[in-house]
Every structure is written in C-alpha cells, then in structure tokens.
BAZARO-620684 format. One record per residue (C-alpha): residue number from 1; x, y, z; residue in three letters. Coordinates in steps of 0.001 Angstrom, whole numbers. Layout:
<rs>
resi NUM	px X	py Y	pz Z	resn Ala
...
</rs>
This chain:
<rs>
resi 1	px 14044	py -22654	pz -13195	resn Met
resi 2	px 13430	py -20522	pz -10093	resn Val
resi 3	px 10532	py -18738	pz -11782	resn Ala
resi 4	px 8921	py -22076	pz -12616	resn Leu
resi 5	px 9287	py -23257	pz -9010	resn Ala
resi 6	px 7749	py -20004	pz -7723	resn Leu
resi 7	px 4873	py -20334	pz -10197	resn Ala
resi 8	px 4140	py -23890	pz -9055	resn Val
resi 9	px 4327	py -22880	pz -5382	resn Met
resi 10	px 2043	py -19907	pz -6006	resn Gly
resi 11	px -477	py -22114	pz -7817	resn Phe
resi 12	px -516	py -24676	pz -5018	resn Leu
resi 13	px -768	py -22029	pz -2291	resn Leu
resi 14	px -3629	py -20315	pz -4116	resn Trp
resi 15	px -5493	py -23595	pz -4448	resn Gly
resi 16	px -5149	py -24510	pz -786	resn Glu
resi 17	px -5484	py -21082	pz 859	resn His
resi 18	px -7836	py -19178	pz -1475	resn Lys
resi 19	px -10504	py -18813	pz 1196	resn Val
resi 20	px -8056	py -17379	pz 3719	resn His
resi 21	px -6521	py -14938	pz 1245	resn Leu
resi 22	px -9871	py -13672	pz -13	resn Leu
resi 23	px -11134	py -13354	pz 3560	resn Gly
resi 24	px -8198	py -11129	pz 4465	resn Ala
resi 25	px -8649	py -8861	pz 1429	resn Leu
resi 26	px -10980	py -6289	pz 3104	resn Pro
resi 27	px -8560	py -5940	pz 6000	resn Trp
resi 28	px -5627	py -5476	pz 3624	resn Leu
resi 29	px -7488	py -2685	pz 1841	resn Ile
resi 30	px -8143	py -961	pz 5175	resn Leu
resi 31	px -4494	py -1379	pz 6128	resn Leu
resi 32	px -3428	py 197	pz 2830	resn Ala
resi 33	px -5120	py 3513	pz 3717	resn Cys
resi 34	px -2851	py 4522	pz 6639	resn Pro
resi 35	px 201	py 3095	pz 4888	resn Leu
resi 36	px -458	py 5194	pz 1788	resn Met
resi 37	px -984	py 8258	pz 3978	resn His
resi 38	px 2368	py 7740	pz 5694	resn Val
resi 39	px 4421	py 6914	pz 2615	resn Phe
resi 40	px 2792	py 9087	pz -43	resn Met
resi 41	px 2592	py 12376	pz 1872	resn His
resi 42	px 6343	py 12747	pz 2276	resn Gly
resi 43	px 6727	py 15433	pz -376	resn Gly
resi 44	px 4757	py 18296	pz 1171	resn His
resi 45	px 6709	py 18721	pz 4392	resn Gly
resi 46	px 4343	py 17212	pz 6928	resn Gly
resi 47	px 1334	py 18760	pz 8637	resn His
resi 48	px 3037	py 21492	pz 10660	resn Gly
resi 49	px 5192	py 23396	pz 8184	resn Gly
resi 50	px 2655	py 25726	pz 6540	resn His
resi 51	px 3289	py 28887	pz 8613	resn Asp
resi 52	px 5233	py 30779	pz 5949	resn Gly
resi 53	px 2911	py 29801	pz 3130	resn His
resi 54	px 543	py 32747	pz 2563	resn Lys
resi 55	px -743	py 32500	pz -987	resn Gly
resi 56	px -1101	py 30278	pz -3985	resn Gly
resi 57	px 1564	py 28851	pz -6253	resn Arg
resi 58	px 2405	py 32156	pz -7942	resn Asp
resi 59	px 3502	py 33961	pz -4802	resn Glu
</rs>
C-alpha cells in the first residue's frame, strides 16, 4: 500500500515539476563530481601519505 502511494506521488510530482527537475540535472551532475571524489577516494589513504611508497605493487 505504501509503495502504491509513493508511486502515485512520484507520478504526480514528475508531471508537475518535470521542467524544474530536468533543469537542475546539469547542476546535479557537476555536484556529483566533488562528492564522488570525497567518498570514493577513501581507500588509498588520502593525498599526503605516499612518502614511504617507493616502487610498484611488487615491492
């Protein structure tokens, strides 16, 4: 029942605000770039911790 209500609300919002949502799409893509940089680069230790790293993967 909740899923049906959300589907109806989404359909009505899309119909009324399509122009606004599509107009904001380029800005959302630009906003995704710094967010992906912040959240997806967490595994390599940041940008300052490469002092002890001399060679490739085998060393």
